[in-house]
N, C-alpha and C positions, 0 to 999 in steps of 0.2 A: 501395036507391033511389038513393043518391049515384052509383054507377057508371053507372046508366041515364041519369041526368041528364047526367053528364059525356060520355057517348057521343053524346047527342042534340045537345050544344052544337057549334056550328060553330067550328073552330079556324083558319079562314082570315083573319078580321079582328081577332081578339083573342088576346092571349097567354094562357097557361094561368092565370097569376095573375089576369088581368082576368076570365076566365071565373068563377073562384071568387068574385071581388069582386062580380060581378053577383048572386050568391046569398050575401049576407053571412053568413047563418047557417052555411053550409057552411065558410066561411073560419074562423069561430070554432071550429066542430067539428073542423076539421083541426088547429088549434092544440092543442086538448085531446088529440086522439088521438096526434099526433106527439110531443108532450112526454111523455105517459104512456108510450108505447112506448120513447122515447129514454131514459127514466129507469130502465128495467128492465135487468137483466143481459143478457137476450136482445137488447135493442135498443142495445147498446153502440156499434154502427156508425152509428147514426142521428145526424146532426149537428144535434141539437136546439138547441144553443147558437146556432149560426149561423142556423138557421131562425127562432128567436125574435128574434134581433137584427134580421134583415131584416124580420120581421113588424112590429117597432116602426117601422122606416123606412117600410114600406108604410102604416102607420097615419098617419104624418105627411103622406104624399102623398095618400092616398085617403080619409082621414077615418074609419078604423075606430076603434071605441071603445077607448081605452086601458084604461078601467076594466074592460070585459068581457075584454079580452085578458089583463089581469093576473089576474083571477079564474080564468080558464080555464088560464093558465100555472101558477098556484099549485096549482090543483086537479089538473092533469095531473102536475106534479112530485110532489105529495103522493101521488097514487094509485100512481104508478110505484114509489115507495120503499116504499109499503105492500105492494105485490105482492112486492117483493124481501124485505122483512122476514118476511112470513109464509111465503114459499118457504123461506127459511133456517131459520125456526123449526120448520116442519113436516117438512122433509126433511133439514136439517142438512148436515154435512160429507159425508155419504154421497152427497148429490146431486151435489156437485162431482166426486167420485171416480167415480161411476157414469156421469155424462155424458161426461167426458173425463179419464181418469186423469192425463195430464201437465199438465192445466189448473192443478192446485193448486200446481205448481212454477213456473208462469209468472211472469216478473219483475213484471208489473203486479199480479198477484194477491198476490205477496209484499209489494209496496208497499202494497196495500190493508190487508193484515194489520198491517204496521208502523204505518200511519197510525192504525188503530183502537187499537193498543196505546199509541201515543204521545199521541194527542189525545182518545181516547174518543169520546163523543157529538158533540163539536165537529167531528169528521171529517165528519159528515153535512152540515155547512155548507161545509167546505173542498172536499169532493169535487164539489160542484155546479160550482165554478169550475175545479177541477183534476180532471177525471173520471178515475177509475181503474176502468174497466169497471162503474161504478155498484155496485161490490161492497160498500163499507162498510155500506150499508143491509141487504144480504143477510147480511153477517157479524154485524150487530147481532142479526139473527134467530137465526143459528147460536149466538151466545153467550147467547141469551135475555135480551137487555137488557130492563130494565123497560119495559113497553109504554107506560106513561104518559110516561116520560122520552123514549122514542123518538118518540112522537107530537108532543111539544112541539118537539123539535129538527127533526123532519121538516117541521112547519108553518113554523117559523122559517126554515129553510134554503130552503124552497120560495118563501117570500115575498121574502127578500133576493135570491135568485137571479133570480126572475122580474121583480121591480121593476128591478133593476140592468140586466139585459140589455135589457129593453124600453125603458127610458129612454135608454140608450146608442144603441140603434137609432133611436129617435125623433129624437134630435139629429143622428144620421148622415143621416137622411132629409131634414134641412133643408139639406144641402149641395147647391147648385144643380146641380153636375155629376153628382151621384148620381142625381137625378131622371130624367135622360136615359136611364140604363142600368139603373135599378133593376128594371124588369119582367123584363129579360133575366137578371139575377142570380137573381131569385126563381124564374123558370121553370127555370133550370138546377138550382137547389137542390131544387125539387120533384121533378125527375127523379132526382137523386142520392138523395133520401130514399126514393123508391119502390123504386129498385134496392137500397138498403141494407136496407129492410124485407124485400124478397124474399130477399136473401142471408141475413139473420138468421134468418128463418123456415125456410128450406131447411136451413141449418146446424143449427139446433136439432132439426128433424125427423130429419135424417140421424143425428145423435148419439143421439137417442132410440131410433131403430130399431136402431142398433148395440148400445146397451145392452140392448134387449129380446132381441136375438139371443144376447148373452153370457150372459144369465140363462136 
């Protein structure tokens, strides 16, 4: 339904972000979807930190509810890491090797392993701010971390991350010169996110097909 609405909207007088803001519920839904996808291993290319930051700025300028944005950001971040955890727990290390054999030797992947070994569950909080392909939550599943412990750290990290980014964006939106160009930044970011989602899905589908052929 959302694509049909978007197609029907006229883009001649309003920016993309203004179109979404006319239908506030879709803006909130977009926050949840983008943050969820951006928190998964597949959505590593999606700039969810930047998007959430600019969303906080938009909330300052256009009066979006910060309370609802926080709830949806926390919910999206939590859901994304849950997907990672259960993917890792159900498919394990064979999933990484089967999808892309050299992937396990990637520098960022090794960094994620090192962070998990050095900081344990606390890595789930650190990697929100210093993303390493969103892998620590996946590796927590691979290592079969106690689920109750994982849920606690997942919820805590989602809340700290979502609140911090939104507040920073909210104060950023209060800078007068930012208001003049904010809609252009948001429009550009939405386009980048759409392209990133397409690339991520195509890449995942291609690797999945390759794995099926090898089997």
